[in-house]
C-alpha positions in Angstrom: 23.4 -12.2 22.1 20.2 -10.1 22.2 18.1 -10.6 19.0 16.9 -7.0 18.8 20.5 -5.6 19.2 21.9 -8.0 16.7 19.2 -7.3 14.2 19.9 -3.5 14.6 23.6 -4.1 14.1 23.0 -6.1 11.0 20.6 -3.6 9.5 23.0 -0.7 10.4 26.0 -2.5 8.9 24.2 -3.3 5.6 22.6 0.1 5.4 25.8 2.0 5.9 27.7 -0.1 3.4 24.9 0.3 0.8 24.8 4.0 1.5 28.4 4.4 0.4 27.2 3.6 -3.2 23.8 5.4 -3.4 24.9 9.0 -3.0 28.0 8.3 -5.2 25.8 7.0 -8.0 23.5 10.0 -7.8 26.3 12.5 -7.6 28.5 10.9 -10.3 25.7 10.5 -12.9 24.7 14.2 -12.3 28.3 15.3 -13.0 28.5 13.1 -16.0 25.2 14.5 -17.4 26.6 18.0 -17.1 29.8 17.0 -18.9 27.9 15.4 -21.7 25.7 18.4 -22.0 28.8 20.6 -22.4 29.9 18.2 -25.2 26.6 18.7 -27.0 26.6 22.4 -26.5 30.2 23.1 -27.2 31.0 20.2 -29.6 34.4 19.5 -28.0 35.4 15.9 -27.9 37.2 16.3 -24.6 33.9 16.6 -22.8 32.7 13.4 -24.5 35.8 11.7 -23.2 35.1 13.0 -19.7 31.6 11.6 -19.8 33.0 8.2 -20.9 35.8 8.1 -18.4 33.8 9.1 -15.3 31.0 7.0 -16.6 33.1 3.9 -16.1 33.4 4.6 -12.4 29.7 5.3 -12.2 28.8 2.0 -13.9 31.1 0.0 -11.5 29.6 1.8 -8.5 26.0 1.4 -9.7 26.4 -2.4 -10.2 27.8 -2.9 -6.7 25.1 -0.6 -5.2 22.4 -2.8 -6.8 23.8 -5.9 -5.2 24.1 -4.4 -1.8 20.6 -2.8 -2.0 18.8 -6.2 -2.5 19.7 -7.3 1.0 18.0 -4.2 2.5 14.5 -5.2 1.3 15.0 -8.9 2.3 15.8 -7.8 5.9 12.3 -6.3 6.4 10.8 -9.8 6.0 13.6 -11.7 7.7 14.5 -9.7 10.8 11.7 -7.2 11.0 8.5 -9.1 10.1 6.5 -7.6 13.0 7.3 -4.2 11.7 6.5 -5.2 8.1 3.1 -6.5 9.1 2.3 -3.4 11.0 3.3 -0.7 8.4 3.5 -2.8 5.2 0.5 -1.2 3.6 2.1 2.3 4.0 5.8 1.5 3.9 5.5 -0.9 1.0 3.9 1.5 -1.5 6.9 3.9 -2.0 9.3 0.9 -2.1 7.2 -0.8 -4.8 7.1 2.5 -6.8 10.8 2.8 -6.5 11.5 -0.7 -7.8 8.8 -0.7 -10.6 9.3 2.8 -11.9 12.5 4.6 -10.8 14.8 1.6 -10.9 13.5 0.4 -14.2 13.9 3.9 -15.6 17.5 3.9 -14.5 18.3 0.5 -15.8 16.7 1.0 -19.2 18.4 4.3 -20.0 21.7 3.1 -18.6 21.7 0.4 -21.3 20.8 2.9 -24.0 23.6 5.2 -22.8 26.2 2.5 -22.7 25.5 1.1 -26.1 24.2 4.2 -27.8 27.3 6.3 -28.2 27.7 5.7 -31.9 24.0 4.6 -32.6 22.1 7.6 -31.2 22.3 11.3 -32.0 24.2 13.5 -29.6 21.0 15.1 -28.2 19.2 11.8 -27.7 22.2 10.2 -26.1 22.5 13.2 -23.7 18.8 12.9 -22.9 19.5 9.2 -21.9 22.0 10.2 -19.3 19.7 12.9 -17.9 17.0 10.3 -17.6 19.3 8.0 -15.7 20.1 11.0 -13.4 16.4 11.7 -13.0 15.8 8.0 -12.2 18.5 7.9 -9.4 16.9 11.0 -7.9 13.4 9.6 -8.0 14.7 6.3 -6.5 16.0 8.4 -3.6 12.7 10.2 -3.3 10.6 7.1 -2.9 13.0 5.5 -0.4 13.1 8.7 1.6 9.3 8.9 1.5 9.3 5.6 3.3 11.9 6.7 5.8 10.2 10.0 6.4 7.0 8.0 7.4 9.1 6.3 10.1 10.4 9.7 11.3 7.0 11.5 11.1 4.0 9.2 10.4 1.3 10.8 8.2 -1.4 9.7 5.8 -2.5 6.6 7.7 -5.2 5.2 9.9 -4.9 2.3 12.4 -7.3 -0.6 11.4 -7.3 -4.1 12.9 -4.0 -3.3 14.7 -2.2 -2.3 11.5 -1.3 1.0 9.9 -3.1 1.5 6.6 -2.6 4.3 4.1 -5.6 6.6 3.7 -3.8 9.7 2.1 -1.1 9.0 -0.4 -0.7 12.8 -1.1 0.1 13.3 2.6 2.8 10.7 2.4 4.6 12.4 -0.4 4.2 15.9 0.9 5.4 15.0 4.4 7.3 17.9 5.9 10.0 15.5 6.9 10.4 14.4 3.3 10.4 17.9 1.9 13.6 18.6 3.9 15.2 15.2 4.1 15.0 14.8 0.3 16.9 17.9 -0.8 19.4 17.5 2.0 20.2 13.9 0.8 20.3 14.8 -2.9 22.6 17.8 -2.4 24.8 15.6 -0.2 24.9 13.0 -3.1 25.9 15.7 -5.6 28.6 16.7 -3.2 29.8 13.1 -2.9 30.1 12.6 -6.6 31.8 16.0 -7.1 34.5 15.3 -4.5 35.3 11.9 -5.9 36.0 13.6 -9.3 38.0 16.4 -7.7 40.0 14.0 -5.6 40.9 11.7 -8.5 41.7 14.7 -10.7 43.9 16.1 -7.9 45.8 12.8 -7.8 46.3 12.8 -11.6 47.5 16.5 -11.4 50.0 15.6 -8.7 51.2 12.8 -11.0 51.3 15.2 -14.0 49.2 12.8 -16.1 46.7 14.1 -18.6 46.7 17.5 -16.9 44.5 19.3 -19.4 41.8 16.7 -19.1 41.8 16.5 -15.3 42.0 20.3 -14.8 38.7 20.6 -16.7 37.2 17.8 -14.8 38.4 19.4 -11.5 36.9 22.8 -12.4 33.5 21.3 -13.3 33.3 19.1 -10.2 34.6 21.7 -7.7 31.9 24.2 -8.8 29.3 21.4 -8.3 30.9 20.6 -4.9 30.8 24.2 -3.7 27.1 24.8 -4.7 26.0 21.5 -3.3 27.9 21.7 0.0 26.5 25.1 0.8 23.1 23.9 -0.1 23.5 20.9 2.2 24.3 23.3 5.1 21.3 25.6 4.4 18.8 22.8 4.2 20.4 21.2 7.2 19.7 24.3 9.2 16.0 24.1 8.2 16.0 20.4 9.2 17.3 21.3 12.7 14.4 23.8 13.1 11.9 21.2 11.9 13.3 18.7 14.5 12.6 21.1 17.3 8.9 20.9 16.4 8.5 17.2 15.4 11.2 15.3 17.2 12.3 17.5 20.1 13.9 14.5 21.9 16.3 13.9 18.9 17.2 17.6 18.9 17.9 17.6 22.6 20.0 14.4 22.3 21.9 16.0 19.4 22.9 18.7 21.9 23.3 16.5 25.0 20.7 18.8 26.6 19.5 17.2 29.8 17.8 20.2 31.3 15.7 22.7 29.4 18.1 25.4 28.3 18.2 29.0 29.3 16.9 31.8 27.0 18.9 32.4 24.8 20.3 28.9 24.5 24.1 28.3 24.0 25.3 25.7 21.5 27.6 23.0 23.0 30.7 22.4 20.8 32.2 19.6 22.9 31.4 18.0 26.2 32.1 14.9 28.4 28.7 13.2 28.6 27.7 11.1 31.7 24.6 9.2 30.6 24.4 7.3 33.9 24.0 10.5 35.9 22.5 12.5 33.0 25.0 15.3 33.3 27.8 16.9 31.2 31.2 18.2 32.3 33.9 20.1 30.5 31.4 21.8 28.1 32.7 24.3 25.6 29.7 26.5 24.5 29.0 29.3 22.1 26.3 31.7 23.5 23.1 32.3 21.6 23.9 29.8 18.8 21.5 27.0 19.7 18.6 29.5 19.8 19.6 30.7 16.4 19.9 27.1 15.0 16.5 26.3 16.5 14.5 29.4 15.7 16.7 31.7 13.4 16.8 34.3 16.1 19.1 34.8 19.1 16.4 34.1 21.7 14.3 31.1 22.7 14.8 28.1 25.0 15.1 24.5 23.9 13.4 21.7 25.9 15.7 19.2 27.6 15.6 15.4 27.6 14.5 15.1 31.2 11.4 17.2 30.7 10.7 15.5 27.4 11.0 12.1 29.1 8.3 13.0 31.5 6.1 14.3 28.7 6.6 11.0 26.7 5.8 8.9 29.7 2.5 10.6 30.1 1.8 10.4 26.3 3.1 6.9 25.5 3.3 5.1 28.9 6.3 4.0 31.0 9.6 3.5 29.2 13.0 5.0 28.4 12.5 7.4 25.6 16.0 9.0 25.7 18.1 7.8 22.7 21.9 6.9 22.9 23.1 10.4 23.6 26.8 10.1 23.0 26.3 8.6 19.6 23.7 11.2 18.6 25.8 14.1 19.9 29.1 13.1 18.3 27.7 11.9 15.0 26.1 15.3 14.5 29.3 17.1 15.2 31.3 14.8 12.9 28.8 15.5 10.1 29.0 19.3 10.7 32.8 19.3 10.8 33.1 17.2 7.7 30.6 19.4 5.8 32.2 22.6 6.9 35.6 21.4 5.8 34.2 20.5 2.4 32.8 24.0 2.0 36.2 25.6 2.8 38.0 23.2 0.4 35.6 23.8 -2.5 35.7 27.6 -2.0 39.5 27.5 -2.2 39.3 25.2 -5.2 37.1 27.6 -7.1 39.4 30.4 -6.2 42.4 28.5 -7.6 40.5 27.6 -10.7 39.5 31.2 -11.3 43.1 32.3 -10.9 44.3 29.4 -13.1 46.5 28.1 -10.4 45.6 24.4 -10.5 49.1 23.0 -10.8 52.0 21.7 -8.8 52.4 25.0 -7.0 49.6 23.9 -4.8 50.7 20.4 -3.9 49.4 20.6 -0.3 45.9 21.5 -1.6 45.9 18.7 -4.1 46.8 16.2 -1.4 44.0 17.6 0.8 41.6 17.1 -2.1 42.7 13.5 -2.4 41.9 13.0 1.3 38.6 15.0 0.8 37.2 12.1 -1.2 36.5 10.4 2.2 34.8 13.5 3.8 31.4 13.2 2.0 31.2 9.5 3.0 32.0 10.4 6.6 29.4 13.2 6.6 26.7 11.0 5.0 27.3 8.1 7.3 27.4 10.2 10.5 24.4 12.1 9.5 22.4 9.0 8.8 23.5 7.5 12.1 22.3 10.7 13.9 19.0 10.5 12.1 18.3 6.9 12.9 19.9 6.6 16.4 18.3 9.8 17.5 14.8 8.4 16.8 15.3 5.5 19.2 13.6 3.7 20.9 11.1 4.2 18.0 11.2 2.4 14.7 8.0 4.4 13.7 8.0 7.5 15.8 5.1 7.4 18.4 3.6 4.2 16.9 6.0 1.2 17.2 9.2 0.7 19.2 12.2 -1.0 17.6 11.9 -3.9 20.1 8.3 -4.5 19.0 9.3 -4.6 15.3 11.7 -7.6 15.4 10.8 -11.0 14.0 9.6 -13.3 16.8 10.8 -16.5 15.1 14.4 -15.4 14.4 17.1 -16.5 16.9 20.2 -14.7 17.9 22.4 -17.4 16.4 20.8 -17.0 13.0 21.2 -13.2 13.0 24.8 -13.5 14.1 25.6 -16.0 11.4 24.0 -13.8 8.8 26.0 -10.8 10.1 29.2 -12.7 9.6 28.2 -13.9 6.2 27.0 -10.5 4.9 30.1 -8.8 6.3 32.4 -11.3 4.5 30.5 -10.8 1.2 30.5 -7.0 1.6 34.3 -7.1 2.3 34.8 -9.0 -1.0 32.6 -6.6 -2.9 34.6 -3.7 -1.4 37.9 -5.1 -2.5 36.6 -5.9 -6.0 35.2 -2.4 -6.4 38.4 -0.6 -5.1 40.4 -2.8 -7.5 38.3 -1.9 -10.5 38.3 1.8 -9.6 42.1 1.9 -9.2 42.5 0.0 -12.5 40.3 2.5 -14.4 41.9 5.5 -12.8 45.4 4.3 -13.5 44.6 3.6 -17.2 43.3 7.1 -17.5 40.9 8.7 -20.1 43.0 7.7 -23.2 43.4 4.1 -22.5 40.9 3.1 -25.1 42.4 5.3 -27.8 46.0 4.5 -29.0 46.1 7.6 -31.0 46.2 9.7 -27.8 49.0 9.8 -25.4 49.4 11.5 -22.0 51.8 14.3 -21.4 54.4 12.1 -19.9 54.7 10.0 -23.1 56.4 10.7 -26.4 54.5 13.5 -28.0 55.4 12.3 -31.6 54.2 9.4 -33.6 56.4 6.8 -35.3 56.9 9.1 -38.3 58.0 12.0 -36.2 54.7 13.9 -36.6 53.2 15.5 -33.5 50.1 13.6 -32.3 48.1 16.8 -32.2 48.8 17.3 -36.0 48.4 13.7 -37.1 45.0 13.5 -35.4 
């Protein structure tokens, strides 16, 4: 019943749940914008129907994401008031910009997009959805600017015991942000793309509206391939940046207790004994950690024991080693999920190019249905590694997590709110899944009685084929 731990659990739970919706919104609206652009360029009604159908899922997800995001900001004042007082002048600026500019941009043009199908010209309507997509990306930028300050504080000065911003440009050109932002956005594009491919695969397995879902699959799997490769490339750059700015996180990610040899091997798996600070049963790949850290097959990586001594001299007595097992395994779960997504999208593009997206590849379609979960697993494990690996700091080098908690909040209050929020989130999850399933089962032609799917009677009441009567 420790207040700090309960507050951390609550913030982790609400953040992880909220982060299910954020990347999906960003990725879905980007895919929808591409579909509507193809409608404007090619003039084919099927692309318009794609934008409308996948747009329904986006709107459901966006609405739930807004509700879950509200609690995030409240917690800074409720559970983390000491933190808010210390960094409010810096941390609050990007959050305010996100709410006042980016979110209002999204909300305004979502309304125009929903109600403007028959009222706006094709091009103006297409611009609306691209502005929504731009708004979601900018929302992520400002939120990540705030988070990047926690990872690598820049653009501030300490005055009267508080951090005050003195360089806004430094805040938005933070090296941490310049890598964290593209990594997160590409992961979001990947998340949206694999939802579309997974749902399309399900419909192809059911042999429902196959022409529609084949095209949806092809568009999404190309986005999925490009974005998943991009995530891996930017992730590699992030690892090299961590070696310089957060070496303890990098060492914990590798469960590296002692400074490595030169060249350093990469540990694939290990049994980690945090009590005795040793590993057993390690399976290692020679040279690979040096390559990940420096893009060359040489160079040592500093271990946690040596870094602990350095941090004690720099920051004073304390335990500066983060939870190693969590950091180590969350990183590997992220990498494994991302690697599998690259392989699946590569094979999906191959099948699309060979025009083999049909029931001859039932096993692959089933895998793609499962693959809907992989971006969420990768996003969550990556975020856990990023935040847990920074412990015990809430603002690296400036404030520990224990110092940031609200002094007046009791353990009982936090526990009650955890239970209440979890119950509310469970209800929201059930409602969202129900609405998603309902929309998917109805299919893209549910709102048009003149259309019928391929499993229905292809003729109208007068015996004329639908394709002709339309």
